[in-house]
N, C-alpha and C positions, 0 to 999 in steps of 0.2 A: 570326165564330163560331169557337170553340175546336174544334179537331178532337180526335176521341177517339185516344189513343195506347195501344197495348197495353203492359201491364206487362212489365218487363224488355225494353223495346225500346230501340234506339238512338235512336229518334224521341223518346221520353219522356227520355232523358238529354239530348239536345240542347235540348229545351224547358226542362228544369231549368237548364242553363247559361245559356240565353238570358234567363230570368227574373232571373237575378242580374246578367249583364254585358252583355246586349244583343247584338243581331245585328251592329251596326257593329263592336264591340270583338271579336266573335268573327271577323269578316272580316279585321280587322286582324291578329290574332294568327295566323291560318291562311294569310294572303296570298291569300285567295280573295275573289270577289265576295260581296256581301251576299246576292244571289239564290241563289248556290250554297249558301251556309251555310243559308239558310232552307230550301232544298230538301232538305238532309240531315235536317232535322227534320220533313219532312212526308211521311207515310207514302203519300200518293198519287203521289209523283214516282219512286219506285223508286231514288232517288239514294242514296249512302251516303258517309259520312265516311271519308276515308283515315286509316290508322292514325296517321301522323305528325301529321295535323290533330287527331285525337282526343286525342293527347298534349298538344299545344299548348293545346287547349281545357280539359282537366282541370287543367293548371298554371295557366292564367288564371283559372279558377274558384276555385282554392285561393287564388291571390294576392288575389282580390277578397273573400276572407273566407268563401267557401263551404265547407261541410262535407262532405269526401269528395271522390271523383274519380268523378263520374257515368259517363263512358265506360268507364273501367277497371272499375268495379265491375259495369256491365252485361255487359261482355265476361266477366268472371269467373264471374258468377251464371249466365250463359247456358252457358258451358262446364261448369259444375258440373252444371247440370241436364241437359246433353246427355250427360255422362259417366254420371250416375246413371241416365238413361233407358236408356243402351246397356247398362249392367252392373248393373242392379238386381236384387235378389232379396229375399226376405221378411226375412232377416237385416239387410240394409241398411236396409229400412224400419223394422224394430225400433230399430236404432241411430239412425236419423235422427229417429224419434219421441221416443226417449229425449233426444236433444239438444234437440229442440223444447220438450219439457216443462221442461228446465232454463231455456233461454233465455227461455220465456214467464213463468216464476216471477220470473226476474230482472227482465224488463222491467215486469212488474206492480208489483214492489216499488219499482223506480226511479221509475215513474210516480206512484205514491202519494206517494212522498217529494216528488216535484217539485210536485205539486198542493197541498201543505200550505202553510199561512201561513208566510212567512218563507223560502220556498224560494229558494236561490240560482241563479245563472247556472250553476254547476258542478252543481247537482241537474238542471236542464234538459238540460244536455249529457249527463249520464249517462243520463237517461231516453231521449234520442234514441239514444244509441249502443246501449243495450240493446234498444230497439225495433228498430232496424236488424239487430242480431244475431238477434232473434226472427224477423223477416222472412226472413233467410237461412235460418234453420233451417226455417221453414215452406216455403220454396222447395224445400228438399232433400226433405222429406216428400212434397211435391205431385209432384215428379219421380219418386220411388220408386213412389208409387201409380200414376201415369200408365204407368210402364214395366211394371208387373205387369199392369195393365189391357190394355195393348197386346199383351202376350204371352198374353192370355187365361186369366190366372192369378186372376181374381177377378170 
């Protein structure tokens, strides 16, 4: 049975890497046991991936043809959300919402182009890139909203 993994979690990033390169390869590139690597991706174990291993996993993911760097992206998004949560105000929410509107429009346009007859691999890649940028923008909006709510401002 597949375990539920929280959005923007390292567990989810590990699962994404494992889906492409497998746990045996993950163990090989990190110099750790397969069981250890599996535990890094299991939210019930409480074990976490050391940063040097996260770097090795991201590089192996890219070398295998993966798009992006799951561990680094998760770290950056979590840091962005934490910073926004800590320092958010209504002006920040307005700026983040403006960015989300822009990114959502670009993602929709790119996705429509990718869905058309004769769409190319480049069209699909552009749609994926734009969708990821939209998700990042939505994460920023959500962080600003949650910060305002936590401060009792809404």
